[in-house]
N, CA, C and O atoms as CSV, one atom per row, in Angstrom:
chain,resi,resn,atom,element,x,y,z
A,1,UNK,N,N,0.848,-0.850,0.091
A,1,UNK,CA,C,0.414,-0.028,-0.127
A,1,UNK,C,C,1.011,0.978,0.085
A,1,UNK,O,O,1.750,1.018,1.070
A,2,UNK,N,N,0.862,2.248,-0.880
A,2,UNK,CA,C,1.443,3.257,-0.943
A,2,UNK,C,C,0.178,4.881,-0.658
A,2,UNK,O,O,-1.031,4.819,-0.883
A,3,UNK,N,N,0.678,5.743,-0.307
A,3,UNK,CA,C,-0.117,7.095,0.230
A,3,UNK,C,C,0.076,7.311,-1.489
A,3,UNK,O,O,1.016,7.086,-2.251
A,4,UNK,N,N,-1.669,8.006,-1.728
A,4,UNK,CA,C,-1.471,8.400,-3.143
A,4,UNK,C,C,-2.205,9.688,-2.893
A,4,UNK,O,O,-2.882,10.039,-1.927
A,5,UNK,N,N,-1.815,10.463,-4.311
A,5,UNK,CA,C,-1.708,12.308,-4.028
A,5,UNK,C,C,-3.842,12.357,-3.352
A,5,UNK,O,O,-4.707,11.751,-3.985
A,6,UNK,N,N,-4.111,13.047,-2.278
A,6,UNK,CA,C,-5.248,13.060,-2.322
A,6,UNK,C,C,-5.274,13.890,-0.794
A,6,UNK,O,O,-4.344,14.558,-0.340
A,7,UNK,N,N,-6.459,13.675,-0.221
A,7,UNK,CA,C,-6.741,14.747,0.795
A,7,UNK,C,C,-6.528,13.701,1.679
A,7,UNK,O,O,-6.893,12.537,1.509
A,8,UNK,N,N,-5.615,14.385,3.122
A,8,UNK,CA,C,-5.586,13.395,3.961
A,8,UNK,C,C,-5.569,13.883,5.339
A,8,UNK,O,O,-4.782,14.797,5.585
A,9,UNK,N,N,-6.251,13.462,6.209
A,9,UNK,CA,C,-5.939,13.988,7.503
A,9,UNK,C,C,-5.508,12.926,8.803
A,9,UNK,O,O,-6.206,11.957,9.102
A,10,UNK,N,N,-4.421,13.236,9.410
A,10,UNK,CA,C,-3.892,12.444,10.676
A,10,UNK,C,C,-4.079,12.134,11.481
A,10,UNK,O,O,-2.936,12.054,11.930
A,11,UNK,N,N,-5.218,11.537,12.868
A,11,UNK,CA,C,-5.335,11.596,13.583
A,11,UNK,C,C,-6.523,12.969,13.820
A,11,UNK,O,O,-7.564,13.165,13.195
A,12,UNK,N,N,-5.890,13.826,15.008
A,12,UNK,CA,C,-7.168,15.171,14.976
A,12,UNK,C,C,-6.822,16.220,14.694
A,12,UNK,O,O,-6.979,17.331,15.200
A,13,UNK,N,N,-6.252,15.798,13.717
A,13,UNK,CA,C,-4.903,17.107,13.050
A,13,UNK,C,C,-5.828,17.620,11.998
A,13,UNK,O,O,-6.915,17.086,11.778
A,14,UNK,N,N,-5.149,19.218,11.003
A,14,UNK,CA,C,-6.794,19.641,10.100
A,14,UNK,C,C,-6.185,18.401,9.307
A,14,UNK,O,O,-5.163,17.725,9.414
A,15,UNK,N,N,-7.361,18.420,8.406
A,15,UNK,CA,C,-7.033,18.153,6.527
A,15,UNK,C,C,-6.320,19.308,6.355
A,15,UNK,O,O,-6.259,20.486,6.708
A,16,UNK,N,N,-5.294,17.643,4.971
A,16,UNK,CA,C,-4.664,18.406,4.427
A,16,UNK,C,C,-4.348,18.187,3.281
A,16,UNK,O,O,-5.448,17.781,2.908
A,17,UNK,N,N,-3.625,18.115,2.258
A,17,UNK,CA,C,-3.719,17.484,0.906
A,17,UNK,C,C,-2.036,16.961,0.923
A,17,UNK,O,O,-1.079,17.696,1.168
A,18,UNK,N,N,-1.975,15.404,0.573
A,18,UNK,CA,C,-0.767,14.608,-0.008
A,18,UNK,C,C,-0.413,15.059,-1.331
A,18,UNK,O,O,-1.372,15.348,-2.047
A,19,UNK,N,N,0.748,15.189,-1.826
A,19,UNK,CA,C,1.274,15.207,-3.229
A,19,UNK,C,C,2.036,14.377,-3.235
A,19,UNK,O,O,2.859,14.302,-2.322
A,20,UNK,N,N,2.015,13.433,-4.319
A,20,UNK,CA,C,3.285,12.514,-4.093
A,20,UNK,C,C,3.937,13.138,-4.841
A,20,UNK,O,O,3.530,13.895,-5.723
A,21,UNK,N,N,5.157,12.846,-4.525
A,21,UNK,CA,C,6.463,13.712,-4.999
A,21,UNK,C,C,6.008,13.364,-6.885
A,21,UNK,O,O,5.779,14.236,-7.723
A,22,UNK,N,N,5.994,12.050,-7.081
A,22,UNK,CA,C,5.584,12.344,-8.902
A,22,UNK,C,C,4.787,12.977,-9.130
A,22,UNK,O,O,4.868,13.503,-10.240
A,23,UNK,N,N,3.861,13.241,-8.491
A,23,UNK,CA,C,3.135,14.138,-9.063
A,23,UNK,C,C,2.999,16.069,-9.192
A,23,UNK,O,O,2.333,16.846,-9.875
A,24,UNK,N,N,3.969,16.183,-8.188
A,24,UNK,CA,C,4.286,17.121,-7.695
A,24,UNK,C,C,5.236,17.814,-8.789
A,24,UNK,O,O,5.094,18.875,-9.397
A,25,UNK,N,N,6.014,17.075,-8.819
A,25,UNK,CA,C,7.112,17.686,-10.163
A,25,UNK,C,C,6.066,17.714,-11.368
A,25,UNK,O,O,6.266,18.785,-11.942
A,26,UNK,N,N,5.019,17.005,-12.022
A,26,UNK,CA,C,4.133,17.037,-12.559
A,26,UNK,C,C,3.609,18.402,-12.430
A,26,UNK,O,O,3.457,19.078,-13.448
A,27,UNK,N,N,3.372,18.785,-11.478
A,27,UNK,CA,C,1.877,19.770,-11.447
A,27,UNK,C,C,3.261,21.162,-11.293
A,27,UNK,O,O,2.972,22.174,-11.931
A,28,UNK,N,N,4.336,21.205,-10.692
A,28,UNK,CA,C,5.640,21.912,-10.927
A,28,UNK,C,C,5.766,22.732,-12.334
A,28,UNK,O,O,5.919,23.942,-12.498
A,29,UNK,N,N,5.663,21.781,-13.206
A,29,UNK,CA,C,5.877,21.561,-14.829
A,29,UNK,C,C,4.615,22.691,-15.579
A,29,UNK,O,O,4.541,23.432,-16.560
A,30,UNK,N,N,3.821,22.303,-14.521
A,30,UNK,CA,C,2.329,22.802,-15.738
A,30,UNK,C,C,2.212,24.294,-14.804
A,30,UNK,O,O,1.263,24.972,-15.199
A,31,UNK,N,N,2.980,24.921,-13.665
A,31,UNK,CA,C,2.845,26.362,-12.918
A,31,UNK,C,C,3.598,26.469,-13.727
A,31,UNK,O,O,3.088,26.920,-14.753
A,32,UNK,N,N,4.893,26.221,-13.819
A,32,UNK,CA,C,6.367,27.026,-14.788
A,32,UNK,C,C,5.633,27.368,-16.164
A,32,UNK,O,O,5.915,28.426,-16.727
A,33,UNK,N,N,4.642,26.443,-16.750
A,33,UNK,CA,C,4.317,26.810,-18.309
A,33,UNK,C,C,3.444,27.650,-17.988
A,33,UNK,O,O,3.717,28.734,-18.503
A,34,UNK,N,N,2.388,27.685,-17.299
A,34,UNK,CA,C,1.177,28.795,-17.234
A,34,UNK,C,C,2.049,30.084,-16.810
A,34,UNK,O,O,1.763,31.104,-17.437
A,35,UNK,N,N,2.659,30.152,-16.231
A,35,UNK,CA,C,3.382,31.128,-15.716
A,35,UNK,C,C,4.705,31.830,-16.364
A,35,UNK,O,O,5.079,32.905,-15.896
A,36,UNK,N,N,5.426,31.211,-17.460
A,36,UNK,CA,C,6.067,31.632,-18.474
A,36,UNK,C,C,5.998,33.277,-18.835
A,36,UNK,O,O,7.049,33.815,-19.183
A,37,UNK,N,N,5.239,33.768,-18.786
A,37,UNK,CA,C,5.215,34.861,-19.446
A,37,UNK,C,C,4.114,35.949,-18.673
A,37,UNK,O,O,3.749,37.026,-19.145
A,38,UNK,N,N,3.788,35.491,-17.652
A,38,UNK,CA,C,2.834,36.126,-16.959
A,38,UNK,C,C,3.693,36.800,-15.539
A,38,UNK,O,O,4.132,36.102,-14.625
A,39,UNK,N,N,3.759,37.729,-15.587
A,39,UNK,CA,C,4.085,38.076,-14.202
A,39,UNK,C,C,3.608,38.190,-13.020
A,39,UNK,O,O,4.146,37.961,-11.937
A,40,UNK,N,N,2.303,38.650,-13.335
A,40,UNK,CA,C,1.290,38.491,-11.544
A,40,UNK,C,C,0.954,36.822,-11.647
A,40,UNK,O,O,1.485,36.391,-10.623
A,41,UNK,N,N,0.535,36.025,-12.136
A,41,UNK,CA,C,0.698,34.686,-11.807
A,41,UNK,C,C,2.153,33.971,-11.346
A,41,UNK,O,O,2.269,33.053,-10.533
A,42,UNK,N,N,3.247,34.656,-12.101
A,42,UNK,CA,C,4.584,33.963,-11.790
A,42,UNK,C,C,4.726,34.218,-10.393
A,42,UNK,O,O,5.236,33.356,-9.677
A,43,UNK,N,N,4.140,35.839,-9.694
A,43,UNK,CA,C,4.394,35.835,-8.318
A,43,UNK,C,C,3.296,35.202,-7.546
A,43,UNK,O,O,3.326,34.702,-6.421
A,44,UNK,N,N,2.251,35.339,-8.452
A,44,UNK,CA,C,0.906,34.303,-7.247
A,44,UNK,C,C,1.749,32.741,-7.247
A,44,UNK,O,O,1.767,32.367,-6.074
A,45,UNK,N,N,2.129,32.177,-7.738
A,45,UNK,CA,C,2.467,31.045,-7.615
A,45,UNK,C,C,3.943,30.805,-7.956
A,45,UNK,O,O,4.227,30.037,-8.874
A,46,UNK,N,N,5.099,31.573,-7.095
A,46,UNK,CA,C,6.093,31.600,-7.339
A,46,UNK,C,C,6.503,30.345,-5.721
A,46,UNK,O,O,7.422,29.534,-5.613
A,47,UNK,N,N,5.583,30.628,-4.903
A,47,UNK,CA,C,5.489,30.008,-3.420
A,47,UNK,C,C,4.977,29.015,-3.725
A,47,UNK,O,O,5.913,28.246,-3.509
A,48,UNK,N,N,3.696,28.031,-4.288
A,48,UNK,CA,C,3.579,26.906,-4.717
A,48,UNK,C,C,4.492,26.581,-5.249
A,48,UNK,O,O,5.173,25.777,-4.610
A,49,UNK,N,N,5.116,27.052,-6.889
A,49,UNK,CA,C,6.331,26.344,-7.163
A,49,UNK,C,C,7.735,25.665,-5.899
A,49,UNK,O,O,8.053,24.484,-5.761
A,50,UNK,N,N,8.128,26.478,-5.399
A,50,UNK,CA,C,8.528,26.518,-3.911
A,50,UNK,C,C,8.771,25.149,-3.260
A,50,UNK,O,O,9.809,24.513,-3.077
A,51,UNK,N,N,7.169,24.833,-2.895
A,51,UNK,CA,C,6.766,24.040,-2.030
A,51,UNK,C,C,6.627,22.830,-3.070
A,51,UNK,O,O,6.987,21.769,-2.561
A,52,UNK,N,N,6.167,22.709,-4.490
A,52,UNK,CA,C,6.345,21.590,-4.723
A,52,UNK,C,C,7.626,20.975,-5.232
A,52,UNK,O,O,7.862,19.767,-5.236
A,53,UNK,N,N,8.294,21.772,-5.589
A,53,UNK,CA,C,10.015,21.334,-5.904
A,53,UNK,C,C,10.652,21.134,-4.413
A,53,UNK,O,O,11.735,20.553,-4.337
A,54,UNK,N,N,10.115,21.521,-3.423
A,54,UNK,CA,C,10.865,20.703,-2.380
A,54,UNK,C,C,10.552,19.622,-1.660
A,54,UNK,O,O,10.999,19.225,-0.583
A,55,UNK,N,N,9.110,18.859,-2.917
A,55,UNK,CA,C,9.343,17.106,-2.739
A,55,UNK,C,C,10.219,16.522,-3.115
A,55,UNK,O,O,9.984,15.314,-3.122
A,56,UNK,N,N,11.806,16.961,-3.676
A,56,UNK,CA,C,12.267,16.154,-4.199
A,56,UNK,C,C,13.645,16.117,-2.800
A,56,UNK,O,O,14.325,16.991,-2.263
A,57,UNK,N,N,13.540,14.738,-2.667
A,57,UNK,CA,C,14.966,14.655,-1.554
A,57,UNK,C,C,15.877,14.552,-1.967
A,57,UNK,O,O,16.217,14.146,-3.078
A,58,UNK,N,N,16.543,14.980,-0.962
A,58,UNK,CA,C,18.197,14.863,-1.632
A,58,UNK,C,C,18.713,15.847,-0.271
A,58,UNK,O,O,17.885,16.093,0.606
A,59,UNK,N,N,20.039,16.351,-0.170
A,59,UNK,CA,C,21.064,16.848,0.784
A,59,UNK,C,C,20.916,17.894,1.001
A,59,UNK,O,O,21.123,18.646,0.048
A,60,UNK,N,N,20.606,18.361,1.965
A,60,UNK,CA,C,20.115,19.991,2.507
A,60,UNK,C,C,18.457,19.674,2.264
A,60,UNK,O,O,17.951,20.766,2.006
A,61,UNK,N,N,17.707,18.915,2.251
A,61,UNK,CA,C,16.270,19.095,2.306
A,61,UNK,C,C,15.946,18.631,3.234
A,61,UNK,O,O,16.564,17.639,3.619
A,62,UNK,N,N,14.488,19.297,4.248
A,62,UNK,CA,C,13.704,19.260,5.155
A,62,UNK,C,C,12.144,18.051,4.914
A,62,UNK,O,O,11.004,18.367,5.256
A,63,UNK,N,N,12.578,16.503,4.167
A,63,UNK,CA,C,11.177,16.124,4.645
A,63,UNK,C,C,10.770,15.708,5.943
A,63,UNK,O,O,11.603,15.573,6.840
A,64,UNK,N,N,9.347,15.456,6.146
A,64,UNK,CA,C,8.900,15.205,7.405
A,64,UNK,C,C,8.981,13.250,6.621
A,64,UNK,O,O,8.728,12.758,5.522
A,65,UNK,N,N,9.419,12.779,7.813
A,65,UNK,CA,C,9.299,11.633,7.996
A,65,UNK,C,C,7.918,10.934,9.029
A,65,UNK,O,O,7.574,11.344,10.138
A,66,UNK,N,N,7.238,9.625,8.132
A,66,UNK,CA,C,6.109,9.448,9.163
A,66,UNK,C,C,6.445,7.998,9.077
A,66,UNK,O,O,7.401,7.444,8.534
A,67,UNK,N,N,5.245,7.425,9.865
A,67,UNK,CA,C,4.941,6.226,9.314
A,67,UNK,C,C,4.905,5.772,8.327
A,67,UNK,O,O,4.873,6.635,7.450
A,68,UNK,N,N,4.888,4.378,7.813
A,68,UNK,CA,C,4.266,3.361,6.772
A,68,UNK,C,C,2.754,4.131,6.588
A,68,UNK,O,O,1.898,4.239,7.466
A,69,UNK,N,N,2.691,4.565,5.375
A,69,UNK,CA,C,1.013,4.975,5.314
A,69,UNK,C,C,0.059,3.965,5.686
A,69,UNK,O,O,-1.048,4.317,6.095
A,70,UNK,N,N,0.461,2.358,5.558
A,70,UNK,CA,C,-0.825,1.126,5.743
A,70,UNK,C,C,-0.733,1.747,7.610
A,70,UNK,O,O,-1.776,2.338,7.891
A,71,UNK,N,N,0.288,1.695,8.816
A,71,UNK,CA,C,0.396,2.336,9.768
A,71,UNK,C,C,-0.548,3.312,10.045
A,71,UNK,O,O,-1.463,3.046,10.825
A,72,UNK,N,N,-0.456,4.498,9.477
A,72,UNK,CA,C,-1.487,5.490,9.547
A,72,UNK,C,C,-2.560,5.741,9.130
A,72,UNK,O,O,-3.084,6.855,9.158
A,73,UNK,N,N,-3.124,4.546,8.600
A,73,UNK,CA,C,-4.359,5.109,8.420
A,73,UNK,C,C,-5.623,3.555,8.880
A,73,UNK,O,O,-5.362,2.354,8.813
A,74,UNK,N,N,-6.951,4.234,9.321
A,74,UNK,CA,C,-8.004,2.724,9.506
A,74,UNK,C,C,-8.601,2.110,8.625
A,74,UNK,O,O,-9.197,2.893,7.885
A,75,UNK,N,N,-8.765,0.718,8.261
A,75,UNK,CA,C,-9.753,0.180,7.237
A,75,UNK,C,C,-10.970,0.429,7.320
A,75,UNK,O,O,-11.479,0.136,8.402
A,76,UNK,N,N,-11.796,0.986,6.354
A,76,UNK,CA,C,-13.111,1.185,6.666
A,76,UNK,C,C,-13.843,-0.054,6.254
A,76,UNK,O,O,-15.059,-0.139,6.425
């Protein structure tokens, strides 16, 4: 079992959206294409682009480590 890009909530915390790294890279490229010649959109999406790019693991990256997905979810 693996976590898929989807809304997610752990315990009593706020709901959030999990974006898998492979999906994040795709959305990063979409954002780059959409903002290529639009300075207003570029400013508005710059934070999102940095967030999506941060999903790539490597030296100096601060990635939150969690238990395996199947240990974090309840079967319905």
